[in-house]
N, C-alpha and C positions, 0 to 999 in steps of 0.2 A: 504494500500500500504506500502510495506516495505521500510525503509529508508536505503540507501546505505552509508556506511562509507568509508572514504578514508584515506589512510595512510599518514604520514608526507612526505614520499618519493613521493607519487602520487601528493600531493599538491605542493611540491617543483618543481616537473617536470612541472606541469601546470603553475606555476608562472614563471618558466624559459622560457617556450614557449611564454608566454605573454610578458615577458621582451625582448625576441628576435623579437618581432613585429608581432607575429601571432594574428589573430583576435580572439575575445572571442568565437564566435560560432565554429570556427575551433578547438580551444583548447578543448572546451566543448565536441565536438564530439570525439576527440582523447582520452580524459580521460574517457569519459562516465558519465559526470556530467552536471549539468545545468549551464547556463550562470550566473544565480543569485549566485550559489555556488562559481563560479570563482571570481565574484565581491566581495563576502564576504571574500574569502581567500586573495584576493589582498588587500582589505582594512585592514584586520587583520595583514597582513605581513608588510604593509607599514605605519601603524599608521595613522597619519593625511594625508589627500589627499593634494597634492600640487596643487596649481592653475596653470593651463596651460597657457602658453603665447598664446596670440591670434595669430591664424595662418592666413596667407593671401592666403593659398592654396584654390583653388576653391572647394567648396562642404564640407569643413571641419568646417565652421562656418556660421551662418546665415549672409547673406550679409546685411550690414548696411552702409549707406552713412553717411557723416558728418552731414547731416540734420536729420538723424534718431534719434529721442529723445524718441521713444516709450519704454515702459518697458516690452513689450511682449517677446522679444527674448534675451535681454541682451548679444547678440552676443557670445554665448557659443558654444564650439565644440559639434558636434552631440553625440560623445561618452559620454560626461558629461550630456547632455540632457537625454539620455537613462538611464544612471546610476542613475541619480536623480529620474527618474520615478520608477525604480525597487527597489530603496532603501527607497524612501519617500512615495510611494503610499501604504496606509494601506492594500489594498486588492490585491496588486501585487503578493504576495506569494501564493495566492489561486491557481494560475496556476500550482504550484508545486504539488498540490494534485490530479491533473488529472492523469489518467492511463498513464503508460510509452509510450504507442503508440500514445497518443494524445498530450502529453506535448510539444515535440519539434515543432510540427505544430502550437500549440497555441502561443508559445514563438515567433516563426517566424512571425505569423500574427500580434501580438502585436507590435513587432519591426517594421514591415512594416507600421502600423498605426502611430507609433511614427515618423518614417521617413517622412511620408506624412505631419504630423502636423508640424514637424520641418522645412520642406521645405516651408511651407505656413504660418508660423507665422507672419512675418512682413508684407508681402504683398506690400512692397514699391519697 
């Protein structure tokens, strides 16, 4: 499978769209790259990742009560949970080797599995 290269301008456009609040998947579809590529570009452009403030919005972080002392969820935002999987899982990049017609579906499937896992981590 051929590897597609992206110009500095395309990367800058993608990063601007992300900065404007568009979702990773939406930007990836517009630019024609993978979500993993966007995350890589974002990390390279931003240097160290900043810790996000905990959000009280419904669905953005694992719900934890004051009694929650488990270490399973750490009350992190879903975007960070997914980002950690794609960047820290040694075999996550294997999905990028799939044929172009299969890769988006595989990424979507994995992200749905991650969403299910995230929503059911704590169980309290």
